[in-house]
C-alpha positions in Angstrom: 139.4 156.2 190.6 137.2 153.8 188.6 134.7 154.5 185.8 131.2 153.3 186.4 128.4 151.9 184.2 125.2 153.2 185.7 121.6 151.9 185.5 118.7 153.6 183.6 115.2 153.4 184.9 112.4 153.5 182.3 109.5 154.7 184.4 106.3 155.8 182.7 106.6 159.5 183.6 110.0 159.9 182.0 110.7 161.8 178.8 110.9 159.8 175.6 113.7 158.9 173.3 116.2 161.7 172.5 114.1 164.3 174.3 115.3 162.8 177.6 118.4 164.2 179.3 119.0 160.7 180.7 119.2 159.2 177.2 121.3 162.1 175.9 123.9 161.6 178.6 124.0 157.8 178.0 124.4 158.3 174.3 127.2 160.8 174.7 128.9 158.5 177.3 128.5 155.4 175.2 128.3 155.5 171.4 126.8 152.0 171.5 123.8 153.0 173.6 120.7 152.8 171.5 117.8 155.0 172.2 114.2 154.1 171.2 112.0 157.0 170.2 108.9 155.5 172.0 110.7 154.4 175.1 110.9 156.5 178.3 114.2 157.3 179.9 113.3 158.6 183.4 116.2 158.2 185.7 120.0 157.5 185.7 121.1 155.9 189.0 124.6 156.3 190.4 125.5 154.3 193.5 125.0 151.0 195.2 121.2 150.6 195.7 120.2 147.0 194.7 117.3 148.3 192.6 119.8 149.9 190.2 123.4 149.2 191.2 126.3 150.7 189.3 129.0 148.5 187.9 132.8 149.1 187.7 133.8 149.1 184.1 136.6 146.7 183.3 139.7 148.4 181.8 141.7 147.1 178.9 144.5 144.9 180.2 143.3 145.3 183.8 141.2 142.4 185.1 142.4 142.6 188.7 138.9 143.1 190.0 137.9 139.6 188.8 136.4 140.7 185.4 137.2 138.9 182.2 137.4 140.5 178.8 133.8 141.3 177.6 132.5 141.0 181.2 130.1 143.7 182.3 132.2 144.4 185.4 131.6 143.8 189.1 129.2 145.9 191.1 130.5 148.9 192.9 129.4 147.4 196.2 131.7 144.4 195.5 134.6 146.8 194.9 133.9 148.4 198.3 133.7 145.0 200.0 137.0 143.9 198.6 138.7 147.3 199.2 137.0 148.7 202.3 139.7 151.4 202.7 138.1 153.1 199.7 135.4 154.2 202.0 137.7 156.1 204.3 135.7 157.5 207.3 132.7 155.5 206.1 134.4 152.2 206.5 132.3 151.1 209.5 129.2 151.7 207.4 130.5 149.4 204.7 128.6 151.2 201.9 127.8 154.6 200.4 125.1 156.4 202.4 123.8 158.3 199.4 122.4 157.9 195.9 123.0 160.2 193.0 120.5 160.5 190.1 119.5 162.5 187.0 115.8 162.7 186.4 114.1 163.7 183.1 110.4 164.3 183.8 107.7 164.7 181.2 104.6 163.7 183.4 103.9 164.3 187.0 105.2 161.8 189.5 103.0 160.7 192.4 102.0 162.8 195.4 104.3 161.1 197.9 106.5 161.3 201.0 109.4 159.3 202.3 109.5 157.8 205.8 112.1 158.8 208.4 114.7 156.3 209.6 112.7 154.9 212.5 109.6 154.4 210.5 111.6 152.9 207.5 113.0 150.3 209.9 109.5 149.4 211.1 108.1 149.2 207.5 110.9 147.1 206.2 110.4 144.7 209.1 106.6 144.4 208.7 105.9 145.1 205.1 109.0 144.3 203.0 106.9 143.6 199.9 106.2 147.3 199.7 109.0 149.0 201.5 112.2 147.3 200.5 114.9 148.8 202.6 115.2 150.2 206.1 116.6 153.7 205.4 115.1 157.2 205.3 115.1 159.2 202.1 115.6 162.9 202.4 116.6 164.4 199.1 118.0 167.5 197.4 117.3 168.5 193.8 119.3 170.9 191.6 117.5 172.0 188.4 119.2 171.3 185.0 116.4 173.0 183.1 113.2 174.8 183.9 111.6 172.7 186.6 108.2 172.4 188.3 107.3 170.6 191.5 104.9 170.5 194.4 106.8 170.8 197.6 105.4 170.8 201.2 102.2 172.4 202.4 101.4 176.0 201.6 101.3 178.7 204.3 98.2 178.4 206.4 96.5 181.5 205.1 97.0 180.5 201.5 95.2 177.2 202.1 92.3 179.1 203.8 92.3 181.5 200.8 92.1 178.6 198.3 89.2 177.0 200.3 87.3 180.2 199.8 88.4 180.6 196.2 87.7 177.1 194.9 84.3 175.7 195.9 85.2 172.3 194.5 87.9 172.0 197.1 85.4 172.9 199.8 83.2 170.1 198.3 85.8 167.5 199.1 86.2 168.2 202.8 84.0 168.0 205.8 82.3 171.0 207.4 84.2 170.4 210.7 87.5 170.4 208.8 86.7 173.7 207.1 85.6 175.2 210.4 88.9 174.2 212.0 90.9 175.9 209.3 88.8 178.9 208.8 88.6 179.8 212.5 92.2 181.0 211.8 94.0 179.7 214.9 97.1 181.6 215.7 99.0 178.9 217.6 101.3 176.9 215.1 100.3 173.6 216.7 96.6 174.4 216.4 97.2 175.2 212.8 98.9 171.9 212.2 96.0 170.1 213.9 93.6 171.9 211.6 95.6 171.1 208.5 95.8 167.5 209.6 92.0 167.3 209.9 91.5 169.1 206.5 94.0 166.9 204.6 92.7 163.7 206.0 89.2 164.7 205.1 90.3 165.7 201.6 92.4 162.6 200.7 89.8 160.2 202.1 86.8 161.7 200.2 84.4 159.1 198.7 85.2 158.3 195.1 81.8 159.5 193.9 82.3 162.9 195.6 85.8 163.1 194.1 84.4 162.4 190.6 81.7 165.1 191.0 84.1 167.8 192.3 87.0 167.1 190.0 84.7 167.0 187.0 83.2 170.3 188.1 86.6 171.9 188.4 87.9 170.5 185.1 84.8 171.9 183.4 85.4 175.4 184.8 89.1 175.2 184.0 88.1 174.6 180.4 86.2 177.8 180.3 89.2 180.0 179.6 88.8 183.7 180.1 89.8 186.3 177.5 92.8 187.5 179.6 95.1 184.7 178.4 93.5 181.8 180.3 93.1 183.1 183.8 89.7 182.2 185.2 88.0 185.4 186.3 86.9 186.1 189.8 83.3 185.9 188.6 84.0 182.4 187.1 85.6 181.3 190.4 82.6 182.5 192.4 80.2 180.4 190.3 79.6 176.7 190.6 77.0 174.4 189.1 76.8 172.3 192.3 75.2 173.4 195.5 77.0 176.4 197.0 78.1 175.9 200.6 77.0 178.7 203.0 80.3 180.5 203.8 78.8 182.2 206.8 77.9 178.8 208.1 81.5 177.8 207.8 83.2 180.9 209.1 80.5 182.4 211.3 80.3 186.2 211.4 84.1 186.6 211.5 85.4 187.4 208.0 89.0 188.1 208.9 90.1 185.5 206.4 88.8 187.8 203.7 91.1 190.6 204.8 94.1 188.2 204.7 92.9 186.9 201.4 92.8 190.4 199.9 96.4 191.0 201.0 97.5 187.8 199.3 95.4 188.3 196.2 97.9 190.4 194.2 100.7 187.9 194.8 98.5 184.8 194.3 96.7 186.1 191.3 99.8 185.7 189.0 100.6 182.3 190.5 96.9 181.2 190.1 97.3 181.5 186.3 100.1 178.8 186.5 98.3 176.7 189.1 95.2 176.5 186.9 97.3 175.6 183.9 98.9 172.9 186.1 95.5 171.5 187.2 94.4 171.4 183.5 97.6 169.4 182.7 97.2 167.0 185.6 93.5 166.4 184.6 94.8 165.2 181.2 97.6 163.1 182.7 95.5 161.5 185.5 91.8 162.0 184.6 89.5 162.1 187.7 92.4 161.8 190.2 92.0 163.5 193.5 95.6 164.8 193.1 94.4 167.2 190.5 93.5 169.7 193.3 96.7 169.1 195.3 98.3 172.3 194.0 95.8 174.2 196.1 97.2 172.7 199.2 100.9 172.3 198.3 103.5 174.9 197.3 103.9 175.1 193.5 107.6 175.6 192.9 109.0 176.7 189.6 112.8 176.9 189.4 115.4 177.7 186.7 118.6 176.0 186.0 121.0 175.9 188.9 118.4 176.5 191.6 118.0 173.9 194.3 115.7 172.8 197.2 115.7 170.2 199.9 112.9 167.8 200.9 113.0 166.3 204.4 111.5 163.0 205.3 107.7 162.9 206.0 107.0 165.9 203.8 104.5 165.7 200.8 105.8 166.5 197.3 105.7 165.6 193.6 108.0 166.4 190.8 106.0 167.6 187.8 108.2 168.5 184.8 111.8 169.2 183.9 115.3 167.9 184.3 117.1 167.7 187.7 120.0 166.2 189.5 119.0 164.6 192.7 121.0 163.3 195.6 119.4 161.5 198.5 120.0 159.0 201.3 120.4 155.5 199.8 116.7 154.3 199.8 113.9 153.7 197.4 111.0 153.9 200.0 108.0 155.8 198.7 104.6 156.3 200.3 102.1 157.4 197.6 98.6 158.8 197.8 97.7 160.3 194.4 98.6 160.8 190.7 99.8 157.2 190.3 98.5 153.8 189.1 100.7 152.2 191.8 99.8 151.2 195.4 98.4 154.1 197.4 99.0 154.0 201.2 96.7 156.8 202.3 96.5 155.8 206.0 100.3 155.6 206.3 100.9 158.9 204.6 98.3 160.7 206.7 100.1 159.3 209.8 103.7 160.2 208.9 103.3 163.8 207.6 104.6 166.5 209.8 101.9 169.0 208.6 104.5 171.8 208.6 103.6 174.7 206.4 105.5 177.3 204.5 107.9 177.6 201.5 110.2 174.6 200.9 113.8 175.0 202.0 115.9 176.6 199.2 119.5 175.5 199.1 121.8 178.3 198.0 125.3 177.2 196.9 128.4 178.3 198.7 131.5 179.1 196.7 134.3 176.8 197.9 137.0 178.1 195.5 137.2 179.6 192.0 135.9 176.3 190.4 133.5 174.8 192.9 130.1 175.8 194.3 128.7 173.5 197.0 125.1 172.7 197.8 124.8 171.7 201.4 121.5 170.4 202.8 120.7 170.3 206.6 121.5 166.5 206.8 124.7 164.5 207.1 124.0 161.9 204.4 125.0 164.0 201.3 126.0 167.2 199.6 126.8 168.2 196.0 129.7 170.0 194.4 129.2 171.8 191.1 132.7 172.0 189.6 133.4 174.1 186.5 136.9 174.1 185.0 137.6 176.8 182.4 139.3 176.1 179.1 143.0 176.1 179.3 143.2 175.3 183.0 143.0 172.2 185.3 141.4 171.7 188.7 142.4 169.4 191.5 139.9 169.5 194.3 141.3 168.9 197.8 141.2 165.3 198.8 138.4 164.5 201.2 138.2 161.7 203.8 135.1 160.1 202.2 134.4 158.6 198.8 132.6 160.4 196.0 130.8 159.9 192.7 131.5 162.3 189.9 129.5 162.8 186.7 130.6 164.8 183.7 127.7 167.1 182.7 129.4 169.3 180.1 132.7 169.3 178.1 135.4 166.9 177.2 138.8 166.3 178.8 140.5 163.9 181.2 140.8 163.0 184.8 143.8 161.5 186.5 144.4 160.2 190.0 148.1 159.3 189.4 147.2 155.7 188.8 144.6 155.8 186.0 143.7 158.4 183.3 140.1 158.5 182.3 138.7 160.1 179.2 135.9 162.5 180.2 132.8 163.5 178.1 129.2 164.1 179.1 127.6 161.2 180.9 130.9 159.6 182.1 130.7 158.7 185.8 133.6 157.8 188.0 134.0 156.6 191.6 136.8 158.4 193.5 138.0 156.6 196.6 138.4 158.4 199.9 141.6 160.5 200.2 142.3 160.2 196.5 143.5 163.2 194.6 141.9 163.5 191.1 142.8 166.2 188.6 140.3 167.3 186.0 141.6 168.9 182.8 139.6 170.0 179.8 140.7 169.3 176.2 141.8 172.3 174.1 138.8 174.3 173.0 136.6 173.0 175.8 135.7 173.6 179.4 134.5 171.0 181.9 131.5 170.8 184.3 131.7 167.9 186.7 129.2 167.2 189.5 130.6 165.5 192.6 128.5 164.0 195.4 129.7 162.8 198.8 128.6 162.8 202.4 128.1 166.2 204.1 131.5 167.6 205.1 130.0 170.5 206.9 128.0 168.6 209.6 129.2 166.4 212.4 127.5 163.2 213.6 125.2 165.3 216.0 123.8 167.3 213.1 125.9 170.4 214.0 127.4 172.5 211.2 131.2 172.6 211.3 133.8 174.0 208.9 134.7 171.5 206.2 138.1 170.0 206.9 139.4 168.4 203.6 142.9 166.9 203.7 145.8 168.9 202.5 
């Protein structure tokens, strides 16, 4: 077991100063960490990715890893290279296959997707200036506070309903794309084809058309109704730009209206929040086509402890809140909206699956009295939320793979029989494969420790199996 010093990323969308959970964790972990009030602290990276590699902290009187007194410490990947047995069953890989992060989000991240493994290899070989590694990047998030995100395409009928409800959205897409959607095909593959045509028409709209329609929407969103901000149906049916003939789009078949009426009660409450979100996005990214993306993507709002999984090639954007995130070891991002960075619209349109429906929610499974496990449908990672009550101690069963543990709450100590480590919020430790570590809170405190490792419940063929930790 070795304590780590982990990298902080200061992206523009992060929370500032002491409002950021990232800066709070770093200050509690290291009294010498200075936080600047006007600086963003967006992400804390734990792992071996070269864009933010963790270092092994030298210990007093122990410089066996080549560090000298006052040295920052060697990188974790160097420790693994000199002690490959620390990787256990991952020794052939030679590295950790996952990354662990804490994100503190004040402003929306880009509308994005991450390539699958095959595409990542091709992009790294042909465009290494933009795509800097050859790995896929599925990810799982666990909320640490109230959280908002856009995650995957909405169900088909909801997108059709929003086309009817928001004339500005109709104004951004072609007539043929609307007809394909609003013909209400029943076959799932036909629905995906219709959505593909609609999304590509939307995201490639001419800048002058985007400016006109976004400005029209923002103007109407500013006309708050008397019922607490929800735009009335009358307001939604009115637009200053030329109205599109709905019968020309749908023909004589108005079946979509029946489905829309069935959804209206459920969507009306959500619409209030969606409209507030679009107002907020219009202030964060004025004139951006991504302002209307909540009409196409699921708007997810979660409370602390709730979790979801995002597979490769699925559109998403984190909007606000604090989360833990574990993912495959990659930093490949394909962006199309809500960003000043490079937008690769053709590539994103190509890689999306165009699957529709609610994002996969990951419900934790209780492993024992102290541990709940979040297991996604992928072999690269899973996450254990370990809570140790005051006056007790907890020794998780040894596992045949290495893990990274972060203290989220409480003070205490951890021991693997060789080293004792003082624990407080923000402390991060690497635990070698097959090591046994005991976590013990101090008097008057409990402990909450988050552990990440490869998926112990899935074999190499992607089949779930019973976890088999060592005795």
